C-alpha positions in Angstrom: 27.6 10.2 320.8 27.2 9.0 317.3 28.5 5.7 315.8 29.1 6.0 312.1 29.1 3.0 309.7 30.2 2.6 306.1 30.3 -0.5 303.9 33.7 -1.5 305.4 34.1 0.5 308.6 32.7 1.2 312.0 33.6 4.5 313.6 32.8 5.0 317.2 33.7 7.8 319.8 36.8 7.0 321.9 36.5 5.5 325.4 38.9 5.2 328.3 39.5 1.5 327.3 41.2 2.7 324.1 44.4 3.8 325.6 46.5 0.9 324.4 44.9 1.2 320.9 45.9 4.8 320.7 49.3 4.2 322.2 49.9 1.5 319.6 48.9 3.8 316.8 51.1 6.7 318.0 54.0 4.2 318.5 53.7 3.0 314.9 56.9 4.1 313.2 55.0 5.3 310.2 52.8 7.6 312.5 55.8 8.7 314.6 57.7 9.9 311.5 54.6 11.5 309.9 53.2 13.3 313.0 55.5 12.9 315.9 58.8 14.3 314.6 60.4 11.0 315.1 59.7 11.0 318.9 57.9 8.0 320.3 55.2 8.9 322.9 55.1 7.6 326.4 52.0 5.7 327.6 51.3 8.7 329.8 51.3 11.0 326.8 48.9 8.6 325.0 46.6 8.6 328.0 46.6 12.4 328.1 45.8 12.6 324.4 43.0 10.1 324.8 41.5 12.3 327.5 41.7 15.3 325.2 39.8 13.3 322.6 37.1 12.3 325.1 36.9 15.9 326.5 36.5 17.3 323.0 33.5 15.1 322.5 32.0 16.1 325.8 32.5 19.8 325.1 31.5 19.9 321.4 29.3 16.9 320.7 31.7 15.8 318.0 35.4 14.8 317.8 37.6 12.0 316.7 36.2 8.5 316.0 38.1 5.3 316.5 38.1 3.5 313.1 37.6 -0.2 312.9 37.7 -2.4 309.7 34.7 -4.8 309.7 35.2 -8.5 309.2 38.6 -8.6 310.7 38.0 -10.0 314.2 35.2 -9.9 316.6 35.0 -6.1 317.1 36.8 -5.3 313.8 40.5 -4.4 313.4 41.6 -1.0 314.7 42.9 1.1 311.8 43.3 4.5 313.5 41.1 7.5 314.0 39.3 10.0 311.9 37.1 12.9 312.9 36.7 16.6 313.5 38.6 19.0 315.7 38.0 22.6 316.5 40.8 25.1 317.2 43.3 23.0 315.3 46.9 24.2 314.9 46.4 25.0 311.3 43.1 26.9 311.7 42.4 30.6 312.4 40.6 31.2 315.7 36.8 31.1 315.3 33.9 29.1 316.6 33.0 27.7 313.2 36.4 26.6 312.2 36.5 22.8 312.2 39.4 20.6 310.9 39.0 17.1 309.5 41.8 14.8 310.9 42.7 11.2 310.0 45.6 9.1 311.4 46.0 5.5 310.4 48.4 2.6 311.0 50.7 1.9 308.1 49.0 -1.4 307.7 45.7 0.4 307.0 47.2 2.9 304.5 46.7 2.7 300.8 43.3 0.8 301.1 40.9 3.7 300.8 40.2 3.6 304.5 41.1 7.3 305.1 38.8 8.4 302.3 35.9 6.2 303.4 36.2 7.3 307.0 36.6 11.0 306.1 33.5 10.9 303.9 31.5 9.6 306.7 32.9 12.2 309.1 32.3 15.1 306.7 28.8 13.9 306.0 28.1 13.8 309.8 29.4 17.4 310.0 27.1 18.7 307.3 24.0 16.6 308.4 24.2 16.8 312.2 26.3 19.8 313.0 25.0 21.9 310.1 28.5 23.1 309.3 28.9 25.1 306.1 32.5 24.0 305.5 35.3 21.8 306.9 39.0 22.4 306.5 41.1 19.3 305.7 44.9 19.1 306.1 46.7 16.2 304.4 50.3 15.2 305.1 
């Protein structure tokens, strides 16, 4: 699994120890209203989604990276996730259809973090996965 680094960010694949980080992100009112239809997830739902993230990496050799801002604490401050998913809800079926996905805490929004993370992810897609294109949906 690949760790990506930009001038301000470290992106690493998810691990089982990330369940509280993911649950905190998905419980952020900004995220709940943008992606969760106003419904807060249970910790069990967050655990299940984290397992989906991990399984996606194991099955496809790519997936969603956990995004950390450098210089904000020992391991960096968790900002959200960014990465690639296949068979997304907005994509037609097909083995080469890959969607770029980013989800950030409200505190991380408006600072160029999504753009910086997405650029690293798309560069990875073209350099390492040899994809010809990536679909990106913005909300």
